[in-house]
C-alpha positions in Angstrom: 121.4 29.6 46.4 120.9 28.2 43.2 117.1 27.6 42.2 115.9 29.7 45.3 114.2 33.2 44.6 116.6 36.0 45.7 115.9 37.6 49.0 114.9 41.4 49.1 116.8 43.0 51.8 115.8 46.2 53.6 118.3 48.0 55.7 116.9 50.1 58.8 118.9 52.9 60.2 117.5 54.4 63.5 118.8 58.0 63.8 118.6 60.9 66.3 120.6 64.0 65.5 122.9 62.0 63.4 123.5 64.4 60.3 127.2 64.2 61.0 127.8 60.4 61.1 124.9 59.3 58.7 126.5 60.2 55.4 129.4 57.7 56.0 127.0 55.0 57.0 124.9 55.6 53.9 128.0 55.7 51.6 129.0 52.3 52.9 125.7 50.9 52.0 125.8 52.4 48.7 129.2 50.8 48.1 128.0 47.3 48.7 128.8 44.6 46.2 125.1 43.3 46.8 123.0 46.6 47.0 120.2 47.0 49.5 116.7 46.8 48.0 115.8 49.8 50.1 117.3 51.8 52.9 115.0 53.0 55.7 116.2 55.9 57.9 113.9 56.4 61.0 114.3 60.1 62.1 113.7 59.7 65.8 112.5 63.5 66.3 115.9 64.8 65.3 116.6 68.4 65.9 119.1 68.6 62.9 119.2 67.9 59.4 119.1 63.9 59.9 116.2 63.7 57.6 117.4 66.1 55.0 120.8 64.2 54.7 119.0 60.7 54.5 116.5 61.9 51.8 119.3 63.3 49.6 121.1 60.0 49.5 118.1 58.3 48.4 116.8 56.8 51.5 113.3 56.3 52.5 112.6 58.4 55.7 110.1 57.3 58.2 109.5 59.7 61.3 109.0 58.5 64.8 108.1 61.0 67.3 108.4 58.9 70.4 112.1 59.2 71.4 113.9 56.0 72.2 115.8 53.3 70.2 113.1 50.8 70.6 110.3 53.0 69.1 112.6 54.1 66.4 113.9 50.5 65.4 110.5 49.0 65.6 109.0 51.8 63.4 111.7 50.9 60.7 111.1 47.3 61.1 107.4 47.8 60.6 107.9 49.9 57.6 110.4 47.8 55.8 109.2 45.7 52.9 112.0 43.2 52.5 112.2 39.5 53.1 115.2 40.2 55.4 115.7 43.4 57.7 119.0 44.4 58.2 119.7 46.8 61.1 122.6 49.1 61.5 123.2 52.2 63.4 123.8 55.6 62.0 127.6 55.5 63.1 128.0 51.9 61.4 130.3 51.6 58.4 130.0 48.4 56.6 132.7 46.4 54.6 131.6 46.0 51.0 130.6 42.5 51.1 128.5 42.7 54.2 125.0 42.5 52.6 126.1 39.7 50.3 127.4 37.8 53.2 124.0 38.2 55.0 122.2 37.1 51.9 124.3 34.0 51.5 124.0 33.0 55.3 120.3 33.3 55.4 119.6 31.7 52.0 121.9 28.7 52.9 120.1 28.1 56.2 116.4 28.3 56.0 116.2 27.6 59.9 118.2 30.6 60.7 116.1 33.6 61.9 118.8 36.1 62.3 122.6 36.6 61.6 124.8 38.9 63.4 128.5 40.0 63.7 130.5 42.1 66.2 131.4 45.7 65.9 134.9 47.1 65.8 135.5 50.5 67.7 137.2 53.2 65.7 139.7 54.2 68.4 141.9 56.7 66.5 145.4 56.9 68.2 144.8 53.9 70.5 147.2 51.0 69.3 146.5 47.6 68.7 146.8 46.2 72.0 144.4 48.8 73.4 141.9 48.0 70.6 142.1 44.3 71.4 141.6 45.0 75.1 138.6 47.3 74.5 137.1 44.6 72.2 137.7 42.1 74.9 136.0 43.9 77.7 133.1 45.2 75.8 132.2 43.4 72.5 133.5 39.8 73.5 131.8 40.3 76.8 128.5 41.2 75.4 128.3 38.2 73.3 129.6 35.7 75.8 127.6 37.1 78.8 124.4 37.7 76.8 124.9 34.2 75.2 125.1 32.5 78.7 121.8 34.7 79.6 120.1 33.6 76.4 121.3 30.1 76.1 122.5 31.1 72.5 124.1 34.0 70.7 122.3 37.4 70.9 122.1 39.8 68.0 124.1 42.9 68.1 122.1 46.1 67.0 124.8 47.6 65.0 125.3 44.7 62.7 122.5 42.3 62.5 119.8 40.9 60.0 116.6 39.2 61.0 114.1 37.7 58.7 111.0 39.7 58.3 108.8 36.8 59.1 110.7 36.4 62.5 110.1 40.4 63.3 106.4 39.9 62.5 106.0 37.2 65.3 108.4 39.2 67.6 106.9 42.6 67.2 104.0 41.7 69.5 106.2 40.5 72.2 109.1 42.8 72.6 109.1 45.6 75.2 108.9 48.7 73.3 108.0 50.8 76.3 110.7 49.5 78.8 114.2 50.8 79.3 115.9 47.8 77.8 118.5 47.1 75.1 116.5 46.5 72.0 118.9 44.1 70.5 119.1 41.9 73.5 115.2 42.2 74.2 114.6 41.0 70.4 117.2 38.2 70.9 114.9 36.8 73.8 111.9 36.8 71.4 113.7 34.9 68.5 113.2 31.1 68.3 115.9 29.4 70.4 119.0 28.5 68.6 118.0 30.5 65.5 120.5 33.1 65.6 123.9 32.7 63.9 127.0 34.6 64.9 129.4 35.1 62.1 132.8 37.0 62.7 132.8 37.8 58.8 129.9 40.3 59.5 132.0 42.6 61.6 131.5 46.3 61.0 133.2 49.5 62.1 131.4 51.6 64.8 132.3 54.8 66.6 133.5 54.7 70.2 130.7 56.8 71.6 129.8 54.1 74.1 133.2 54.4 75.5 133.5 58.1 76.1 131.6 58.5 79.3 131.8 56.2 82.4 128.4 57.2 83.4 126.9 56.3 80.0 128.9 53.0 79.9 127.4 52.2 83.4 123.9 53.1 82.1 124.3 50.6 79.0 125.5 47.9 81.5 122.5 48.5 83.9 120.1 48.6 81.0 121.5 45.2 79.8 121.0 43.7 83.2 117.5 44.9 83.3 116.8 43.4 79.8 118.0 39.9 81.2 116.0 40.2 84.5 113.0 41.2 82.5 112.9 37.8 80.6 114.5 35.5 83.0 111.4 34.6 85.0 110.0 32.6 82.1 112.9 32.5 79.4 116.0 31.6 81.4 117.8 28.9 79.6 117.2 26.4 82.5 113.5 27.4 82.6 112.6 27.5 78.8 112.6 24.0 77.1 113.5 25.5 73.8 116.4 27.4 75.2 117.6 24.4 77.3 117.4 22.2 74.2 119.6 24.9 72.2 122.0 25.0 74.8 122.6 21.2 75.0 122.9 21.0 71.2 125.9 23.1 71.5 124.4 26.3 70.2 125.2 28.6 73.1 127.6 31.8 72.6 130.8 30.1 73.9 130.7 27.8 71.0 131.2 30.7 68.6 133.3 33.2 70.3 133.9 36.5 68.6 137.3 37.2 67.0 
């Protein structure tokens, strides 16, 4: 990174009724070896003290009245002032070197539009074998299946960072009003082959997605809708850029989550 100007990093945290989980996330950001240049917490019409908790921790609070992850995330991305926009969720806990790794990866590869890593569920009493199985069935499945659908790695919303310039291009194309996964939707609107998966960007996340079979089913259905919405024009076998990225060996299976 010698000779290059430092990257300014904004961290965006969409939050709806997260006053209990948000403090741990913000504390992990404050403990980074490379501190964020700003933290933007998007209060998504919360009915609790989310905004108060965020402000007390020194975050800049943005209010988004329209409920939903895409309106909240997009409001945060639009408000961010950094060269890089890192996105984590309110239940994300980051290891101390996470932002430093983001900065190094992006600074060393100017053609990379985004970097991402996996989430590791906090499963409490579940043993090592159980944790490995859950990770295989949920996290690995996401990266492999979404990677096949995209022709390259997707970003994972709880642990990703996107160049602000890439967001400014994609912001006019993403489906803010549709019932889609915002991270998968954004992945379809980033340049083919420009997302880098790095296992060193793993973060800790809560097991909320696993607690309700019905909720898990809704997530899977939303993911499928996200793919079907884009495939008429952006399937790997139809979009020349994605097809080229696939043949260059940049598809998800070349970098399997660990």
